[in-house]
N, C-alpha and C positions, 0 to 999 in steps of 0.2 A: 505495500499499501503507501502513496506516494506521501511524502513527509515538505512540509513547506516551512520552512526555518527562518523566521526573521532576524537578520544579524545586526547588532549595532555597537561601533567602533568610535571609543572616544579615548586613544590612549594619549594623545599629545594635543594637536591644533587642528587635526581635521575631523567632521562630526560626520562619520557617515551612516547610511543605514542601507540595506537591499532585503530583498526577499527571494530565498532560492526554494527550488522547488526540486524533490530527489529525484525525479521524472524527466521534467520539461526544462531543467537548469535553470540559471539567471532569471528572473520574473522582471525585474526592476530596480534601481539603483541610483542613491541621491547622495550629494557629498556636500557639505559645507565648510570651505576653508575660512580660517581665520588670518590670515597673510596678512590682511590690512590692518588689521586689531594690534599683530606686534611688530609691524616692520619699523615703526616709530621706536621702539625700545631695541631694534636689533638682535632680537629672539625672541623665543615663547615664552612669555611670563605667567607662569603654572596658575596662579588665581583667576587670571583674568582666563586661559583655555578653560578652566573647571566652569566658570561662569558661562561663559557662551555655550559651551555644549549643553548644561541646561536649559537653555534658551532655545538651545536649536534641535534637540532630540525628539520632541514630538512632533512640532509641526512637520520634519523630515519623513518619519514613520507614515503620519496622514497622508504626505504626498505619493510616498513610495506604494504605499497599499492601494491609491487613487489611481496610480499608474499602472499596476498589474493587474485593476479591477478584481482585484479580492476585498474581502471582506475581512474583520479581524476574525470571526468565527472560523475562518480556513486555515489561519496559524497551527502549528503542531505545538513549535516550541521556539523560545526567544533565546540567540546566541549573545554574549556580550564579551567583550576584551576584559579579563580580570587582570592581565598583565603579559608582558613588564610594563610602564610607563609612568608618568607622571600621577602620584596617590591622588589627588584631588580631580583630575577627569576622568582615573578610572574609577573611583566613587563615585562621579556623576552618574556615567555611563550606564556602572553597574544596578545601580539604586535604580533608576529608570526602567531597565530590561527587566528588572526581578518586580518592581511594581506591574509592568505590562502585563509579566505572564501570571502573576498573584491574582490579578484582575480577569484574565482571558481564560484562566482554570489551563492552562499548560505550564508545562515542565520549562527551566530553563538552564541553559549551560555554558557555563566560563569558559573562554577559549583561551590561549595561548599566541600572544599578536606577533611573534614569529614563526608559530608553526600557519597562521594565517597567509601571512607572505608566503610561506615556501610553498604553499597548496595553489595559491594565487592563479600559475598557470593551469591549474586543472579546469579553470574557467574556459578555456580558450578552443578552439574547434581542434586544434592539433595538441591535447595535452602528453606532457611525458608520460612512459612509465616508469615504475623503478625495478632496480636502485639507479640514483641519480645523484650527485655532487650539488650541492645549493651554495650559493653566493648570496649572502645576504647583507646590504649594502645600505645604508641609512642614515641619517641624522643623527640615531642612537644606539645603531648597531652596525657590526662591521664582524663576520663570520664564516666561515667555510665551514659544514656540515655533510657527512656522509649520511644518504636518505636510504634507506632499505624499506620503507614503508609510512604509513602514518602511523607517528607516537616512536620512527624506531631511529633517533639521530645520534650520530656519535660528531662530538666537536670537533674537528679537524684543526683549526685556527680559529682565534679570535683577536679585535685588538688591545692592546696594553694600554692606550688613553685613548686620545681622541679619535672616534668615531671617522669614516671618511666624509660623511658628509657633513659634519661637525668639521671637519676642516676646510672644507667649502666654504661654509659660512664664514669662519673665523677669518677666513684670507681674503674673501671679498668685503667683509667688514673692512679689513688692512687696507686694502684698494679703492676705498669707498664707492664699492658696486653693489653698494645694499642687501637687501635679505629680502627673501631668502639669498642665499649664495650659490648655491649650486646653478640655476638656471643662467645667474648671472654670472658667472666666471665661464659658462660655457658660449654663451652668446659673445663675451667681449673677447675671448680666445679664438673668436671664429676670423678677426682681424690681426691675430699675434703673427710673430715671424717666428719658425721656427730656427733653435742654435742661439739667437740671441742670450738667452739663459741657460744653463743646464743645472737641474736639480736634482738633488739625491733621490734616490732609487730607494726607500728605506728596509732594514732585514732583508735584503734578496740574496745579500751574501751570507745570512747564517741559514741551518737548515732548519726545518719546521716551518709551516704555514701562519704563521703569527702574522698580526700586523701592528705596525704603532706609524700614526701619521701627526703626531705632533711636531716632530721634528719638520716638515715640510710648512706648517705654518709659521714654525722660526725659521727657517729659511727666506721665504718669502716675505716676512717681516724683516729679516736683515736688509735681503737685495732693495726693498722699499726706502731703508733709511739711507742707503749710502747711493742711491740713484736719483737724478733732476724726472719726477712724474710729469710727464706728459701722459697726451689721449696713446699714442703708441708703444711706448713704454710700459702701460698700463695691460695692455694687451700682449704685450710681449711675456709679461711676466704670469699673467693668466693661463697665458699658454702651454709655459713653461711647466706650472702646477700643473694645469690638468694631464699632461703627458706624463708628468711622474707619477700621480695618484693612479691614473690608469695602467699605465705599466707595470705598476706592483702588485696592482688585480687581477692583471692578467696574468704575470708572471706566479702569481700564487696559483691561481686557478688551474693552471696549467700543473702545478708540482702535487696537486689535490689529486685530479684525474691520474698522475701518474700512479701516485700511491696506491691509489682504490682500484685501477687498474680499470676506471670508470671511463664509460662513452657517453655521457650524457650531463649534461648541465644544465642547472636551473639559476637562475638570475633575477632577484626579487630586491623588492625596497626602491626609496624613492632615486637614489643614485643610479639605478638599475634602468632609468629614463635617459641619460645621459648618451646622447649619440654618440660620441667618441669612444666611449666603453664599447657599445655593443659592437660599431666597429670594426675594433679590436679583436675582442671576444669573437665575433664569426669567422673573422680572418685564420686567427689560430687555433677555432673549432675545424673549419674546412678543411686547413692544413694535415689535422688528423684525423681527417674525416669520420669525425665525432656530429652530434647533434647538439643543439642549443636551445632553449626554450625561455623564453620570458611574457610575462602577462604581458597585457596590452597596458601601452601607456598610462591612461587613468587610474588604471588598477597597481601601478610600480607604487604608488604613495600610497598611505592609510586609506581605506575603504570599507563600505561595510558588506562588499560581494566577500571578498577573502574570508571573514569572519562569519559569514552566514555558510557558508561552505565547509569552512573548518568545525562550524557548530553541527554542521548535518552528520559530517562524519563520525562524532564524538555524543550523538542523542542518547547513546547507551548511560551517558554519564550524565546526562539533565534529571533534574529534580526538582520536587516543588516547595522544599523549603524555603522562608523567608529570609535566612540568615546566608551574608553573602561575605566572603575575604579576598580582598583586592591584593597583588602581587606585583609593587614597583618594580623587585628583582626578583627573576625566577628564570634558572636554566631550561631550555629547551631539553635538554637531556632527562631531565626530571616525570617529562610525562610518563604517562603508560601508552603502551603501543595499541593499537587498535585492530 
């Protein structure tokens, strides 16, 4: 029997809601971005993020149900992000999700945010099959994992300091490019000259698959302080930074595939929308005669669709209890297999 799962995502600064049907697939989704709210501060303000989620979740739920042509009575369960993420934002979404589940007399299931990202490509017409290596790259996370099935995750490497998306944001701020930094760096780098600046590729000379991106940010700062900045110099620095970050990710992905004898790579998270990263990963995987999978661009950033899908995979864990607990820190290796 088909199950319809409403997914609610509120881990950071995007409010996402979606409705997923276990037989028909994704029925509808909606997203509210808080970028304009946080731009003047140069980053996410947790208290403002939580307040915006409270204001936006219910209107988005109504919009998604209307878009799907479904009533509340057709919803089988409510899935929500219970971690990792900003505590206040997680509490806002979790409380609303539990309240809806109680009022509709359906169970609720807490979803791991990173599992949602890893499974997002399953929503596409050509989904990957298990096993695969997953690269999760966002403002809060950078990790490589071996994925043998839903809930069967082994972390191969992760960042020891800044996530790659965080490094993009901080470098963009140093260059005066605004927030969010990823798209700003990518746009500016298009006009940059290759070779004028050479940035390090951190930790590629060490064994293993861990990452470190704080040094790239510091290198960008030191470069800015010794140069006379004009538009072209800013573009050249942005180009060099992006090249270094992308090269590092590609090198570590290749190392992970060799370590696991893998032939499929899944790329998820906001930085997965970076076109230069996609070009370089596509070239590397094509040379290996292996396959790489991405979610559509709109599902690279945080969204409700990935939470609805992940929740549908874990309906056996759903419950009708009113109690809930959010987990701002939560290793994906702690999840039980499905």
